All heavy atoms as a GROMACS GRO file, in nm:
protein
  613
    1MET      N    1  -0.045  -0.819   0.391
    1MET     CA    2  -0.098  -0.705   0.318
    1MET      C    3  -0.095  -0.584   0.410
    1MET      O    4  -0.115  -0.595   0.530
    1MET     CB    5  -0.241  -0.733   0.274
    1MET     CG    6  -0.312  -0.609   0.222
    1MET     SD    7  -0.473  -0.641   0.154
    1MET     CE    8  -0.428  -0.664  -0.015
    2HIS      N    9  -0.072  -0.472   0.354
    2HIS     CA   10  -0.074  -0.348   0.430
    2HIS      C   11  -0.218  -0.309   0.460
    2HIS      O   12  -0.308  -0.330   0.378
    2HIS     CB   13  -0.007  -0.236   0.352
    2HIS     CG   14   0.138  -0.260   0.329
    2HIS    ND1   15   0.231  -0.244   0.429
    2HIS    CD2   16   0.205  -0.300   0.218
    2HIS    CE1   17   0.350  -0.271   0.380
    2HIS    NE2   18   0.338  -0.306   0.254
    3PHE      N   19  -0.238  -0.251   0.577
    3PHE     CA   20  -0.373  -0.214   0.620
    3PHE      C   21  -0.441  -0.119   0.521
    3PHE      O   22  -0.558  -0.135   0.490
    3PHE     CB   23  -0.370  -0.151   0.760
    3PHE     CG   24  -0.504  -0.100   0.801
    3PHE    CD1   25  -0.605  -0.187   0.838
    3PHE    CD2   26  -0.530   0.036   0.801
    3PHE    CE1   27  -0.731  -0.140   0.873
    3PHE    CE2   28  -0.655   0.084   0.837
    3PHE     CZ   29  -0.755  -0.005   0.873
    4TYR      N   30  -0.366  -0.021   0.469
    4TYR     CA   31  -0.429   0.076   0.380
    4TYR      C   32  -0.482   0.008   0.253
    4TYR      O   33  -0.588   0.047   0.201
    4TYR     CB   34  -0.335   0.192   0.347
    4TYR     CG   35  -0.228   0.163   0.246
    4TYR    CD1   36  -0.242   0.201   0.113
    4TYR    CD2   37  -0.110   0.098   0.283
    4TYR    CE1   38  -0.144   0.176   0.020
    4TYR    CE2   39  -0.011   0.073   0.191
    4TYR     CZ   40  -0.028   0.111   0.060
    4TYR     OH   41   0.070   0.085  -0.032
    5LEU      N   42  -0.414  -0.094   0.205
    5LEU     CA   43  -0.463  -0.168   0.087
    5LEU      C   44  -0.588  -0.247   0.122
    5LEU      O   45  -0.682  -0.253   0.043
    5LEU     CB   46  -0.353  -0.259   0.034
    5LEU     CG   47  -0.229  -0.190  -0.023
    5LEU    CD1   48  -0.122  -0.293  -0.056
    5LEU    CD2   49  -0.265  -0.106  -0.143
    6TYR      N   50  -0.588  -0.308   0.238
    6TYR     CA   51  -0.706  -0.381   0.286
    6TYR      C   52  -0.825  -0.286   0.292
    6TYR      O   53  -0.934  -0.318   0.244
    6TYR     CB   54  -0.679  -0.442   0.423
    6TYR     CG   55  -0.803  -0.488   0.494
    6TYR    CD1   56  -0.862  -0.609   0.462
    6TYR    CD2   57  -0.865  -0.407   0.590
    6TYR    CE1   58  -0.979  -0.651   0.526
    6TYR    CE2   59  -0.980  -0.448   0.654
    6TYR     CZ   60  -1.038  -0.569   0.621
    6TYR     OH   61  -1.152  -0.609   0.683
    7LEU      N   62  -0.805  -0.169   0.352
    7LEU     CA   63  -0.914  -0.074   0.368
    7LEU      C   64  -0.967  -0.025   0.233
    7LEU      O   65  -1.089  -0.020   0.212
    7LEU     CB   66  -0.868   0.044   0.455
    7LEU     CG   67  -0.974   0.146   0.494
    7LEU    CD1   68  -1.093   0.079   0.562
    7LEU    CD2   69  -0.913   0.252   0.585
    8GLN      N   70  -0.878   0.007   0.142
    8GLN     CA   71  -0.921   0.048   0.007
    8GLN      C   72  -1.004  -0.062  -0.059
    8GLN      O   73  -1.110  -0.036  -0.115
    8GLN     CB   74  -0.799   0.078  -0.081
    8GLN     CG   75  -0.727   0.204  -0.046
    8GLN     CD   76  -0.597   0.220  -0.126
    8GLN    OE1   77  -0.556   0.133  -0.202
    8GLN    NE2   78  -0.532   0.332  -0.106
    9GLN      N   79  -0.954  -0.184  -0.050
    9GLN     CA   80  -1.021  -0.298  -0.112
    9GLN      C   81  -1.160  -0.320  -0.051
    9GLN      O   82  -1.257  -0.340  -0.123
    9GLN     CB   83  -0.935  -0.423  -0.095
    9GLN     CG   84  -0.994  -0.548  -0.152
    9GLN     CD   85  -0.908  -0.669  -0.123
    9GLN    OE1   86  -0.851  -0.682  -0.015
    9GLN    NE2   87  -0.897  -0.758  -0.219
   10GLN      N   88  -1.168  -0.315   0.080
   10GLN     CA   89  -1.296  -0.340   0.147
   10GLN      C   90  -1.398  -0.230   0.119
   10GLN      O   91  -1.517  -0.259   0.102
   10GLN     CB   92  -1.276  -0.359   0.298
   10GLN     CG   93  -1.205  -0.486   0.334
   10GLN     CD   94  -1.276  -0.608   0.279
   10GLN    OE1   95  -1.396  -0.626   0.298
   10GLN    NE2   96  -1.202  -0.694   0.211
   11LEU      N   97  -1.354  -0.107   0.114
   11LEU     CA   98  -1.446   0.002   0.082
   11LEU      C   99  -1.502  -0.015  -0.059
   11LEU      O  100  -1.622   0.004  -0.081
   11LEU     CB  101  -1.378   0.138   0.096
   11LEU     CG  102  -1.355   0.185   0.240
   11LEU    CD1  103  -1.262   0.306   0.243
   11LEU    CD2  104  -1.488   0.220   0.307
   12GLN      N  105  -1.418  -0.054  -0.153
   12GLN     CA  106  -1.464  -0.076  -0.290
   12GLN      C  107  -1.558  -0.195  -0.300
   12GLN      O  108  -1.665  -0.186  -0.360
   12GLN     CB  109  -1.346  -0.098  -0.384
   12GLN     CG  110  -1.272   0.028  -0.419
   12GLN     CD  111  -1.159   0.001  -0.517
   12GLN    OE1  112  -1.097  -0.106  -0.514
   12GLN    NE2  113  -1.133   0.097  -0.603
   13GLN      N  114  -1.519  -0.306  -0.242
   13GLN     CA  115  -1.599  -0.428  -0.254
   13GLN      C  116  -1.732  -0.419  -0.182
   13GLN      O  117  -1.832  -0.472  -0.230
   13GLN     CB  118  -1.520  -0.549  -0.202
   13GLN     CG  119  -1.407  -0.590  -0.292
   13GLN     CD  120  -1.329  -0.708  -0.238
   13GLN    OE1  121  -1.354  -0.758  -0.128
   13GLN    NE2  122  -1.232  -0.754  -0.314
   14SER      N  123  -1.734  -0.352  -0.069
   14SER     CA  124  -1.857  -0.345   0.011
   14SER      C  125  -1.950  -0.234  -0.036
   14SER      O  126  -2.066  -0.231   0.003
   14SER     CB  127  -1.823  -0.322   0.158
   14SER     OG  128  -1.770  -0.192   0.176
   15LYS      N  129  -1.895  -0.144  -0.117
   15LYS     CA  130  -1.968  -0.026  -0.163
   15LYS      C  131  -2.014   0.062  -0.046
   15LYS      O  132  -2.113   0.132  -0.054
   15LYS     CB  133  -2.087  -0.065  -0.251
   15LYS     CG  134  -2.044  -0.141  -0.376
   15LYS     CD  135  -2.156  -0.152  -0.475
   15LYS     CE  136  -2.129  -0.238  -0.593
   15LYS     NZ  137  -2.006  -0.233  -0.659
   16LYS      N  138  -1.937   0.056   0.061
   16LYS     CA  139  -1.962   0.144   0.175
   16LYS      C  140  -1.871   0.265   0.161
   16LYS      O  141  -1.767   0.261   0.096
   16LYS     CB  142  -1.935   0.071   0.306
   16LYS     CG  143  -2.035  -0.042   0.326
   16LYS     CD  144  -2.027  -0.101   0.463
   16LYS     CE  145  -2.133  -0.210   0.472
   16LYS     NZ  146  -2.141  -0.269   0.603
   17THR      N  147  -1.912   0.374   0.222
   17THR     CA  148  -1.837   0.499   0.208
   17THR      C  149  -1.747   0.521   0.329
   17THR      O  150  -1.765   0.462   0.435
   17THR     CB  151  -1.932   0.618   0.196
   17THR    OG1  152  -2.004   0.634   0.318
   17THR    CG2  153  -2.030   0.599   0.079
   18ARG      N  154  -1.653   0.610   0.310
   18ARG     CA  155  -1.567   0.652   0.421
   18ARG      C  156  -1.651   0.712   0.533
   18ARG      O  157  -1.623   0.690   0.650
   18ARG     CB  158  -1.466   0.757   0.374
   18ARG     CG  159  -1.364   0.706   0.279
   18ARG     CD  160  -1.272   0.819   0.242
   18ARG     NE  161  -1.182   0.783   0.135
   18ARG     CZ  162  -1.080   0.855   0.096
   18ARG    NH1  163  -1.054   0.970   0.155
   18ARG    NH2  164  -1.003   0.815  -0.002
   19LEU      N  165  -1.752   0.789   0.494
   19LEU     CA  166  -1.838   0.852   0.593
   19LEU      C  167  -1.911   0.747   0.678
   19LEU      O  168  -1.921   0.762   0.800
   19LEU     CB  169  -1.938   0.946   0.526
   19LEU     CG  170  -2.029   1.025   0.618
   19LEU    CD1  171  -1.949   1.110   0.715
   19LEU    CD2  172  -2.124   1.111   0.537
   20GLN      N  173  -1.960   0.643   0.614
   20GLN     CA  174  -2.026   0.536   0.690
   20GLN      C  175  -1.930   0.471   0.789
   20GLN      O  176  -1.966   0.442   0.903
   20GLN     CB  177  -2.081   0.430   0.594
   20GLN     CG  178  -2.201   0.475   0.514
   20GLN     CD  179  -2.238   0.375   0.407
   20GLN    OE1  180  -2.153   0.325   0.334
   20GLN    NE2  181  -2.368   0.346   0.397
   21LEU      N  182  -1.809   0.448   0.744
   21LEU     CA  183  -1.707   0.392   0.832
   21LEU      C  184  -1.679   0.485   0.950
   21LEU      O  185  -1.676   0.441   1.065
   21LEU     CB  186  -1.578   0.365   0.754
   21LEU     CG  187  -1.460   0.311   0.832
   21LEU    CD1  188  -1.490   0.172   0.888
   21LEU    CD2  189  -1.335   0.306   0.744
   22CYS      N  190  -1.663   0.613   0.921
   22CYS     CA  191  -1.636   0.712   1.026
   22CYS      C  192  -1.749   0.717   1.128
   22CYS      O  193  -1.724   0.720   1.248
   22CYS     CB  194  -1.618   0.850   0.965
   22CYS     SG  195  -1.470   0.866   0.865
   23GLU      N  196  -1.870   0.719   1.080
   23GLU     CA  197  -1.984   0.726   1.170
   23GLU      C  198  -1.996   0.600   1.254
   23GLU      O  199  -2.023   0.606   1.374
   23GLU     CB  200  -2.113   0.751   1.091
   23GLU     CG  201  -2.120   0.891   1.034
   23GLU     CD  202  -2.238   0.914   0.941
   23GLU    OE1  203  -2.305   0.815   0.902
   23GLU    OE2  204  -2.262   1.031   0.906
   24SER      N  205  -1.975   0.487   1.193
   24SER     CA  206  -1.984   0.360   1.264
   24SER      C  207  -1.878   0.348   1.374
   24SER      O  208  -1.906   0.301   1.484
   24SER     CB  209  -1.972   0.244   1.166
   24SER     OG  210  -1.976   0.121   1.232
   25LEU      N  211  -1.757   0.391   1.344
   25LEU     CA  212  -1.646   0.380   1.439
   25LEU      C  213  -1.630   0.503   1.527
   25LEU      O  214  -1.547   0.504   1.617
   25LEU     CB  215  -1.514   0.354   1.365
   25LEU     CG  216  -1.482   0.210   1.331
   25LEU    CD1  217  -1.584   0.144   1.244
   25LEU    CD2  218  -1.344   0.199   1.274
   26GLN      N  219  -1.707   0.606   1.496
   26GLN     CA  220  -1.699   0.733   1.568
   26GLN      C  221  -1.557   0.790   1.564
   26GLN      O  222  -1.496   0.822   1.666
   26GLN     CB  223  -1.750   0.719   1.711
   26GLN     CG  224  -1.894   0.677   1.716
   26GLN     CD  225  -1.946   0.663   1.858
   26GLN    OE1  226  -1.871   0.641   1.952
   26GLN    NE2  227  -2.077   0.675   1.873
   27ILE      N  228  -1.509   0.801   1.442
   27ILE     CA  229  -1.376   0.859   1.418
   27ILE      C  230  -1.389   0.969   1.313
   27ILE      O  231  -1.489   0.976   1.242
   27ILE     CB  232  -1.273   0.753   1.372
   27ILE    CG1  233  -1.323   0.682   1.246
   27ILE    CG2  234  -1.244   0.655   1.483
   27ILE    CD1  235  -1.223   0.588   1.185
   28SER      N  236  -1.288   1.051   1.301
   28SER     CA  237  -1.293   1.161   1.204
   28SER      C  238  -1.258   1.112   1.064
   28SER      O  239  -1.190   1.010   1.046
   28SER     CB  240  -1.196   1.271   1.245
   28SER     OG  241  -1.063   1.227   1.228
   29GLN      N  242  -1.303   1.187   0.966
   29GLN     CA  243  -1.271   1.154   0.828
   29GLN      C  244  -1.121   1.171   0.802
   29GLN      O  245  -1.065   1.100   0.719
   29GLN     CB  246  -1.352   1.241   0.732
   29GLN     CG  247  -1.499   1.205   0.733
   29GLN     CD  248  -1.579   1.280   0.629
   29GLN    OE1  249  -1.528   1.312   0.522
   29GLN    NE2  250  -1.704   1.310   0.660
   30SER      N  251  -1.059   1.262   0.874
   30SER     CA  252  -0.915   1.280   0.855
   30SER      C  253  -0.837   1.157   0.902
   30SER      O  254  -0.733   1.122   0.843
   30SER     CB  255  -0.865   1.406   0.927
   30SER     OG  256  -0.885   1.396   1.065
   31THR      N  257  -0.888   1.088   1.003
   31THR     CA  258  -0.822   0.965   1.048
   31THR      C  259  -0.826   0.860   0.938
   31THR      O  260  -0.724   0.797   0.907
   31THR     CB  261  -0.891   0.911   1.176
   31THR    OG1  262  -0.874   1.007   1.280
   31THR    CG2  263  -0.834   0.778   1.218
   32VAL      N  264  -0.941   0.844   0.876
   32VAL     CA  265  -0.954   0.746   0.767
   32VAL      C  266  -0.866   0.787   0.650
   32VAL      O  267  -0.800   0.702   0.588
   32VAL     CB  268  -1.101   0.729   0.725
   32VAL    CG1  269  -1.113   0.642   0.601
   32VAL    CG2  270  -1.183   0.670   0.840
   33SER      N  271  -0.859   0.915   0.621
   33SER     CA  272  -0.771   0.962   0.513
   33SER      C  273  -0.625   0.929   0.542
   33SER      O  274  -0.552   0.887   0.451
   33SER     CB  275  -0.787   1.112   0.493
   33SER     OG  276  -0.913   1.141   0.441
   34LEU      N  277  -0.585   0.945   0.668
   34LEU     CA  278  -0.447   0.911   0.705
   34LEU      C  279  -0.422   0.761   0.690
   34LEU      O  280  -0.315   0.719   0.646
   34LEU     CB  281  -0.417   0.956   0.848
   34LEU     CG  282  -0.403   1.106   0.868
   34LEU    CD1  283  -0.402   1.141   1.017
   34LEU    CD2  284  -0.277   1.157   0.800
   35TRP      N  285  -0.520   0.680   0.726
   35TRP     CA  286  -0.507   0.535   0.708
   35TRP      C  287  -0.495   0.500   0.560
   35TRP      O  288  -0.410   0.420   0.522
   35TRP     CB  289  -0.628   0.463   0.767
   35TRP     CG  290  -0.640   0.465   0.915
   35TRP    CD1  291  -0.546   0.504   1.007
   35TRP    CD2  292  -0.754   0.427   0.991
   35TRP    NE1  293  -0.594   0.491   1.135
   35TRP    CE2  294  -0.722   0.445   1.128
   35TRP    CE3  295  -0.881   0.380   0.959
   35TRP    CZ2  296  -0.813   0.416   1.230
   35TRP    CZ3  297  -0.971   0.352   1.061
   35TRP    CH2  298  -0.936   0.370   1.194
   36LEU      N  299  -0.582   0.560   0.479
   36LEU     CA  300  -0.583   0.527   0.336
   36LEU      C  301  -0.458   0.574   0.263
   36LEU      O  302  -0.421   0.517   0.161
   36LEU     CB  303  -0.709   0.584   0.269
   36LEU     CG  304  -0.838   0.513   0.304
   36LEU    CD1  305  -0.959   0.595   0.262
   36LEU    CD2  306  -0.842   0.375   0.240
   37SER      N  307  -0.395   0.677   0.314
   37SER     CA  308  -0.271   0.726   0.251
   37SER      C  309  -0.147   0.660   0.311
   37SER      O  310  -0.035   0.696   0.276
   37SER     CB  311  -0.263   0.878   0.265
   37SER     OG  312  -0.254   0.915   0.402
   38ASN      N  313  -0.168   0.564   0.401
   38ASN     CA  314  -0.061   0.491   0.466
   38ASN      C  315   0.030   0.580   0.551
   38ASN      O  316   0.148   0.551   0.570
   38ASN     CB  317   0.022   0.411   0.364
   38ASN     CG  318   0.100   0.298   0.429
   38ASN    OD1  319   0.062   0.246   0.532
   38ASN    ND2  320   0.213   0.263   0.370
   39ASN      N  321  -0.026   0.690   0.601
   39ASN     CA  322   0.049   0.779   0.690
   39ASN      C  323   0.029   0.745   0.836
   39ASN      O  324   0.102   0.795   0.921
   39ASN     CB  325   0.010   0.924   0.665
   39ASN     CG  326   0.066   0.975   0.534
   39ASN    OD1  327   0.179   0.946   0.500
   39ASN    ND2  328  -0.015   1.048   0.461
   40ARG      N  329  -0.070   0.663   0.863
   40ARG     CA  330  -0.097   0.618   0.999
   40ARG      C  331  -0.166   0.484   0.994
   40ARG      O  332  -0.230   0.450   0.896
   40ARG     CB  333  -0.190   0.718   1.067
   40ARG     CG  334  -0.139   0.760   1.200
   40ARG     CD  335  -0.234   0.848   1.272
   40ARG     NE  336  -0.158   0.963   1.317
   40ARG     CZ  337  -0.208   1.068   1.372
   40ARG    NH1  338  -0.338   1.078   1.386
   40ARG    NH2  339  -0.131   1.165   1.410
   41LYS      N  340  -0.153   0.411   1.103
   41LYS     CA  341  -0.220   0.281   1.115
   41LYS      C  342  -0.304   0.282   1.242
   41LYS      O  343  -0.266   0.345   1.341
   41LYS     CB  344  -0.119   0.169   1.120
   41LYS     CG  345  -0.040   0.155   0.992
   41LYS     CD  346   0.060   0.044   1.002
   41LYS     CE  347   0.128   0.027   0.869
   41LYS     NZ  348   0.261   0.080   0.862
   42PRO      N  349  -0.415   0.211   1.242
   42PRO     CA  350  -0.496   0.207   1.364
   42PRO      C  351  -0.431   0.119   1.470
   42PRO      O  352  -0.354   0.028   1.438
   42PRO     CB  353  -0.627   0.143   1.316
   42PRO     CG  354  -0.587   0.060   1.199
   42PRO     CD  355  -0.474   0.133   1.133
   43ASP      N  356  -0.463   0.147   1.595
   43ASP     CA  357  -0.420   0.055   1.700
   43ASP      C  358  -0.504  -0.073   1.686
   43ASP      O  359  -0.598  -0.078   1.608
   43ASP     CB  360  -0.432   0.119   1.839
   43ASP     CG  361  -0.575   0.158   1.876
   43ASP    OD1  362  -0.672   0.094   1.830
   43ASP    OD2  363  -0.591   0.253   1.952
   44TYR      N  364  -0.467  -0.174   1.761
   44TYR     CA  365  -0.533  -0.304   1.742
   44TYR      C  366  -0.682  -0.297   1.773
   44TYR      O  367  -0.763  -0.359   1.705
   44TYR     CB  368  -0.466  -0.413   1.826
   44TYR     CG  369  -0.515  -0.551   1.787
   44TYR    CD1  370  -0.468  -0.612   1.671
   44TYR    CD2  371  -0.611  -0.616   1.863
   44TYR    CE1  372  -0.516  -0.736   1.632
   44TYR    CE2  373  -0.658  -0.740   1.826
   44TYR     CZ  374  -0.612  -0.800   1.710
   44TYR     OH  375  -0.659  -0.922   1.671
   45ASN      N  376  -0.721  -0.220   1.872
   45ASN     CA  377  -0.861  -0.205   1.908
   45ASN      C  378  -0.942  -0.147   1.790
   45ASN      O  379  -1.048  -0.198   1.755
   45ASN     CB  380  -0.875  -0.116   2.032
   45ASN     CG  381  -1.016  -0.107   2.082
   45ASN    OD1  382  -1.089  -0.205   2.079
   45ASN    ND2  383  -1.054   0.010   2.130
   46LYS      N  384  -0.890  -0.042   1.729
   46LYS     CA  385  -0.957   0.018   1.613
   46LYS      C  386  -0.954  -0.078   1.493
   46LYS      O  387  -1.050  -0.086   1.418
   46LYS     CB  388  -0.891   0.150   1.574
   46LYS     CG  389  -0.927   0.264   1.662
   46LYS     CD  390  -1.064   0.319   1.628
   46LYS     CE  391  -1.086   0.449   1.699
   46LYS     NZ  392  -1.194   0.444   1.795
   47LEU      N  393  -0.844  -0.148   1.478
   47LEU     CA  394  -0.832  -0.243   1.369
   47LEU      C  395  -0.943  -0.348   1.378
   47LEU      O  396  -1.009  -0.380   1.278
   47LEU     CB  397  -0.695  -0.311   1.372
   47LEU     CG  398  -0.671  -0.419   1.268
   47LEU    CD1  399  -0.672  -0.362   1.128
   47LEU    CD2  400  -0.540  -0.489   1.296
   48GLU      N  401  -0.967  -0.398   1.498
   48GLU     CA  402  -1.075  -0.496   1.515
   48GLU      C  403  -1.211  -0.435   1.482
   48GLU      O  404  -1.297  -0.501   1.423
   48GLU     CB  405  -1.077  -0.549   1.658
   48GLU     CG  406  -0.967  -0.649   1.685
   48GLU     CD  407  -0.981  -0.714   1.822
   48GLU    OE1  408  -1.011  -0.642   1.920
   48GLU    OE2  409  -0.963  -0.836   1.828
   49LYS      N  410  -1.231  -0.309   1.515
   49LYS     CA  411  -1.358  -0.242   1.483
   49LYS      C  412  -1.374  -0.223   1.333
   49LYS      O  413  -1.484  -0.238   1.280
   49LYS     CB  414  -1.368  -0.109   1.556
   49LYS     CG  415  -1.387  -0.126   1.706
   49LYS     CD  416  -1.395   0.007   1.776
   49LYS     CE  417  -1.413  -0.014   1.926
   49LYS     NZ  418  -1.422   0.112   1.998
   50VAL      N  419  -1.265  -0.190   1.265
   50VAL     CA  420  -1.271  -0.177   1.119
   50VAL      C  421  -1.307  -0.312   1.056
   50VAL      O  422  -1.395  -0.320   0.971
   50VAL     CB  423  -1.137  -0.125   1.062
   50VAL    CG1  424  -1.135  -0.134   0.910
   50VAL    CG2  425  -1.110   0.017   1.107
   51VAL      N  426  -1.240  -0.416   1.100
   51VAL     CA  427  -1.268  -0.550   1.048
   51VAL      C  428  -1.413  -0.588   1.075
   51VAL      O  429  -1.482  -0.642   0.988
   51VAL     CB  430  -1.169  -0.653   1.106
   51VAL    CG1  431  -1.214  -0.795   1.077
   51VAL    CG2  432  -1.030  -0.629   1.050
   52SER      N  433  -1.463  -0.557   1.193
   52SER     CA  434  -1.602  -0.588   1.228
   52SER      C  435  -1.701  -0.510   1.142
   52SER      O  436  -1.812  -0.557   1.118
   52SER     CB  437  -1.628  -0.558   1.375
   52SER     OG  438  -1.555  -0.646   1.456
   53PHE      N  439  -1.662  -0.394   1.097
   53PHE     CA  440  -1.747  -0.314   1.008
   53PHE      C  441  -1.769  -0.387   0.876
   53PHE      O  442  -1.878  -0.382   0.819
   53PHE     CB  443  -1.682  -0.178   0.984
   53PHE     CG  444  -1.758  -0.087   0.893
   53PHE    CD1  445  -1.870  -0.019   0.938
   53PHE    CD2  446  -1.716  -0.066   0.763
   53PHE    CE1  447  -1.941   0.066   0.854
   53PHE    CE2  448  -1.785   0.019   0.677
   53PHE     CZ  449  -1.898   0.086   0.724
   54PHE      N  450  -1.667  -0.456   0.828
   54PHE     CA  451  -1.676  -0.524   0.699
   54PHE      C  452  -1.711  -0.672   0.710
   54PHE      O  453  -1.776  -0.727   0.621
   54PHE     CB  454  -1.544  -0.510   0.623
   54PHE     CG  455  -1.512  -0.369   0.584
   54PHE    CD1  456  -1.404  -0.303   0.641
   54PHE    CD2  457  -1.588  -0.302   0.492
   54PHE    CE1  458  -1.374  -0.172   0.606
   54PHE    CE2  459  -1.560  -0.172   0.455
   54PHE     CZ  460  -1.453  -0.107   0.513
   55ALA      N  461  -1.667  -0.738   0.814
   55ALA     CA  462  -1.687  -0.883   0.829
   55ALA      C  463  -1.777  -0.907   0.950
   55ALA      O  464  -1.740  -0.872   1.061
   55ALA     CB  465  -1.553  -0.953   0.849
   56LYS      N  466  -1.891  -0.966   0.927
   56LYS     CA  467  -1.990  -0.978   1.035
   56LYS      C  468  -1.976  -1.105   1.119
   56LYS      O  469  -2.002  -1.102   1.238
   56LYS     CB  470  -2.132  -0.969   0.978
   56LYS     CG  471  -2.159  -0.839   0.904
   56LYS     CD  472  -2.131  -0.719   0.993
   56LYS     CE  473  -2.152  -0.589   0.919
   56LYS     NZ  474  -2.106  -0.474   0.991
   57SER      N  475  -1.934  -1.213   1.062
   57SER     CA  476  -1.924  -1.337   1.139
   57SER      C  477  -1.784  -1.351   1.201
   57SER      O  478  -1.686  -1.297   1.148
   57SER     CB  479  -1.952  -1.459   1.050
   57SER     OG  480  -1.843  -1.484   0.965
   58PRO      N  481  -1.775  -1.423   1.312
   58PRO     CA  482  -1.642  -1.444   1.374
   58PRO      C  483  -1.543  -1.510   1.279
   58PRO      O  484  -1.425  -1.475   1.278
   58PRO     CB  485  -1.673  -1.535   1.494
   58PRO     CG  486  -1.815  -1.507   1.527
   58PRO     CD  487  -1.882  -1.479   1.396
   59THR      N  488  -1.590  -1.603   1.198
   59THR     CA  489  -1.502  -1.670   1.102
   59THR      C  490  -1.447  -1.572   1.000
   59THR      O  491  -1.327  -1.572   0.970
   59THR     CB  492  -1.577  -1.784   1.030
   59THR    OG1  493  -1.623  -1.877   1.128
   59THR    CG2  494  -1.488  -1.854   0.928
   60MET      N  495  -1.533  -1.485   0.949
   60MET     CA  496  -1.488  -1.387   0.850
   60MET      C  497  -1.394  -1.284   0.914
   60MET      O  498  -1.299  -1.240   0.852
   60MET     CB  499  -1.607  -1.317   0.785
   60MET     CG  500  -1.684  -1.407   0.688
   60MET     SD  501  -1.580  -1.486   0.562
   60MET     CE  502  -1.519  -1.347   0.471
   61LYS      N  503  -1.420  -1.249   1.039
   61LYS     CA  504  -1.332  -1.155   1.108
   61LYS      C  505  -1.192  -1.213   1.120
   61LYS      O  506  -1.093  -1.144   1.094
   61LYS     CB  507  -1.388  -1.122   1.246
   61LYS     CG  508  -1.511  -1.034   1.241
   61LYS     CD  509  -1.567  -1.012   1.380
   61LYS     CE  510  -1.702  -0.944   1.371
   61LYS     NZ  511  -1.765  -0.928   1.503
   62ARG      N  512  -1.183  -1.341   1.156
   62ARG     CA  513  -1.052  -1.406   1.166
   62ARG      C  514  -0.983  -1.409   1.029
   62ARG      O  515  -0.862  -1.384   1.020
   62ARG     CB  516  -1.066  -1.549   1.220
   62ARG     CG  517  -1.083  -1.554   1.370
   62ARG     CD  518  -1.068  -1.694   1.426
   62ARG     NE  519  -1.164  -1.790   1.370
   62ARG     CZ  520  -1.288  -1.807   1.413
   62ARG    NH1  521  -1.333  -1.735   1.514
   62ARG    NH2  522  -1.367  -1.895   1.356
   63LYS      N  523  -1.059  -1.437   0.924
   63LYS     CA  524  -1.001  -1.440   0.790
   63LYS      C  525  -0.950  -1.303   0.748
   63LYS      O  526  -0.842  -1.290   0.690
   63LYS     CB  527  -1.104  -1.491   0.689
   63LYS     CG  528  -1.128  -1.640   0.699
   63LYS     CD  529  -1.225  -1.687   0.594
   63LYS     CE  530  -1.246  -1.837   0.606
   63LYS     NZ  531  -1.336  -1.890   0.502
   64HIS      N  532  -1.027  -1.199   0.780
   64HIS     CA  533  -0.984  -1.063   0.746
   64HIS      C  534  -0.857  -1.025   0.822
   64HIS      O  535  -0.765  -0.968   0.764
   64HIS     CB  536  -1.096  -0.963   0.777
   64HIS     CG  537  -1.204  -0.959   0.674
   64HIS    ND1  538  -1.243  -0.842   0.613
   64HIS    CD2  539  -1.282  -1.056   0.622
   64HIS    CE1  540  -1.340  -0.868   0.527
   64HIS    NE2  541  -1.366  -0.998   0.532
   65LEU      N  542  -0.853  -1.055   0.951
   65LEU     CA  543  -0.733  -1.024   1.029
   65LEU      C  544  -0.612  -1.101   0.978
   65LEU      O  545  -0.502  -1.046   0.966
   65LEU     CB  546  -0.756  -1.054   1.178
   65LEU     CG  547  -0.847  -0.955   1.251
   65LEU    CD1  548  -0.884  -1.008   1.388
   65LEU    CD2  549  -0.780  -0.819   1.262
   66HIS      N  550  -0.632  -1.227   0.946
   66HIS     CA  551  -0.522  -1.307   0.892
   66HIS      C  552  -0.472  -1.246   0.761
   66HIS      O  553  -0.352  -1.235   0.737
   66HIS     CB  554  -0.570  -1.451   0.870
   66HIS     CG  555  -0.460  -1.545   0.832
   66HIS    ND1  556  -0.421  -1.565   0.702
   66HIS    CD2  557  -0.377  -1.620   0.908
   66HIS    CE1  558  -0.321  -1.650   0.698
   66HIS    NE2  559  -0.292  -1.684   0.822
   67PHE      N  560  -0.566  -1.202   0.678
   67PHE     CA  561  -0.532  -1.142   0.550
   67PHE      C  562  -0.451  -1.013   0.571
   67PHE      O  563  -0.352  -0.990   0.501
   67PHE     CB  564  -0.660  -1.113   0.471
   67PHE     CG  565  -0.636  -1.063   0.332
   67PHE    CD1  566  -0.583  -1.147   0.237
   67PHE    CD2  567  -0.667  -0.935   0.298
   67PHE    CE1  568  -0.560  -1.102   0.107
   67PHE    CE2  569  -0.646  -0.888   0.169
   67PHE     CZ  570  -0.592  -0.973   0.074
   68ILE      N  571  -0.491  -0.932   0.667
   68ILE     CA  572  -0.418  -0.807   0.694
   68ILE      C  573  -0.275  -0.836   0.739
   68ILE      O  574  -0.180  -0.775   0.691
   68ILE     CB  575  -0.492  -0.723   0.800
   68ILE    CG1  576  -0.622  -0.668   0.742
   68ILE    CG2  577  -0.404  -0.608   0.849
   68ILE    CD1  578  -0.716  -0.609   0.846
   69PHE      N  579  -0.260  -0.931   0.831
   69PHE     CA  580  -0.129  -0.956   0.889
   69PHE      C  581  -0.039  -1.044   0.802
   69PHE      O  582   0.082  -1.027   0.802
   69PHE     CB  583  -0.143  -1.018   1.028
   69PHE     CG  584  -0.191  -0.921   1.131
   69PHE    CD1  585  -0.316  -0.934   1.187
   69PHE    CD2  586  -0.113  -0.813   1.169
   69PHE    CE1  587  -0.362  -0.844   1.282
   69PHE    CE2  588  -0.157  -0.722   1.263
   69PHE     CZ  589  -0.282  -0.737   1.319
   70PHE      N  590  -0.098  -1.137   0.728
   70PHE     CA  591  -0.018  -1.233   0.654
   70PHE      C  592  -0.037  -1.229   0.503
   70PHE      O  593   0.034  -1.296   0.430
   70PHE     CB  594  -0.044  -1.375   0.706
   70PHE     CG  595  -0.019  -1.389   0.853
   70PHE    CD1  596  -0.124  -1.406   0.942
   70PHE    CD2  597   0.109  -1.382   0.904
   70PHE    CE1  598  -0.102  -1.417   1.078
   70PHE    CE2  599   0.134  -1.393   1.040
   70PHE     CZ  600   0.027  -1.410   1.127
   71GLY      N  601  -0.139  -1.157   0.458
   71GLY     CA  602  -0.160  -1.140   0.314
   71GLY      C  603  -0.212  -1.262   0.242
   71GLY      O  604  -0.199  -1.273   0.122
   72GLN      N  605  -0.270  -1.356   0.314
   72GLN     CA  606  -0.320  -1.478   0.249
   72GLN      C  607  -0.464  -1.501   0.285
   72GLN      O  608  -0.508  -1.479   0.391
   72GLN     CB  609  -0.238  -1.598   0.290
   72GLN     CG  610  -0.094  -1.583   0.254
   72GLN     CD  611  -0.009  -1.696   0.309
   72GLN    OE1  612  -0.057  -1.791   0.370
   72GLN    NE2  613   0.118  -1.687   0.288
   0.00000   0.00000   0.00000
């Protein structure tokens, strides 16, 4: 699955806002907008932080990362 689709899906399902994500990761709203429009992708370090924002347990984090990279 593409990262931007994962991010859209997680924002909808979690009912968290872009602003909450930005504040939690200490990134700009324009960065999140670029991710959501598929114009940019986060580096792996940021990707792990995004996943940690949505998935709290280590098991869920692994599942989210697997889903992003393999779509299953």
